[in-house]
N, C-alpha and C positions, 0 to 999 in steps of 0.2 A: 540162366544164361540169356544174355541179351542178343537180339538179332539186330541187323542194320537194314533199314528201308532206304532205298535210293530212288528218288523221284526226279524226273527231268521232263520239262515241257518245252516244246519247240514251236516257234512261230515261223512259218515258212515265208519266204519272200513273195512278192507279188508275181503272179503268172498271168498270161494273156487271157486265159479262160478258166472257169472252174474245173473243166475236165483235165487241163494241164496241171492244175494244182493238185488234183486228186492223184494223177499219175505220179507226180513228184512225191506226194505223201506215201504212196504205196512203195515206191523205190526206197525211200528213207526207212520205212518200216521193215522191208525185207533185209536191208543192210544191217539194221539194228538187230533183228532176230537172228541173223547169222552169227552174231557174236556169242550167243548162248552156248553154241557147240564148240567155239574156238577158245574161249577164255575160262580157265578153271576158277572155281570159287563162287560162281553164280548159282544161287539156290533157286530163285524164281526170276523170271524175266518176261514181262508182258509188255507189248507195245500196242497202244490204241490210237486210232485216228478219230479225231473229233468230228461229230456230225452237227453240232450246234452252230448256227450262223449268228455271230455276235462279234462286235468290234473288239471286245475284251478277251475273246476266246483264243486259246492257243490251238495249234493244229495237230500235234502228236504228243503222246506222253509215254514215258518209260516208267513202269512200276516194277522195281526189282528188289531182291533181298540178298543179303550176304550174312555169313556167320559172324564176321568181325569187321572192325574198322580196317584192319590190316588186309583182309580179303577185298574190301572196297578199294583201298589204295592200289592193290596189285592190279585190279581190273582197270583202274583209271590210267595207269602207266603202261598197260599191256600194249604191244605194238598194233594189235587188231583194233583196239579202242582208239589209239592215236590215228590210225588210218581212217577210221570212221569220222573223226573230227575233221580231217582234211576233206573227205568226201562230202560231208554235210555243209561245208562252207558254200557250196554251190546251190544249196536249197534253203537253209535256215538263216534268218536274219537276227533271231533273238532266242535266248533260252533262259529258263528259270530252273534252279536246282534246289532240292530240299533233301537232306539226309538226317535221319533220326534213329534212335535206339527204341526198340519195343520189346 
């Protein structure tokens, strides 16, 4: 049986200070982690904040897994996920997504 890995990296917008950017990253992380309890079908859900200072680095990553493509799709259209997308528009300027079977 194949599992689905869903990876998403977020690049936060510019903030006035590194402390403000870290506060924003922590808010986004907390909002993301709250979805694990709200949305059925999520098997694993980790959210990491990047510590490497590099122009090519992204700021946050989701590393999650699902039993099937259908469970991933249900997660993506779930109202709590859609609410996160709206919330995150205030913080992130870019994202990269990768989904694969393993």
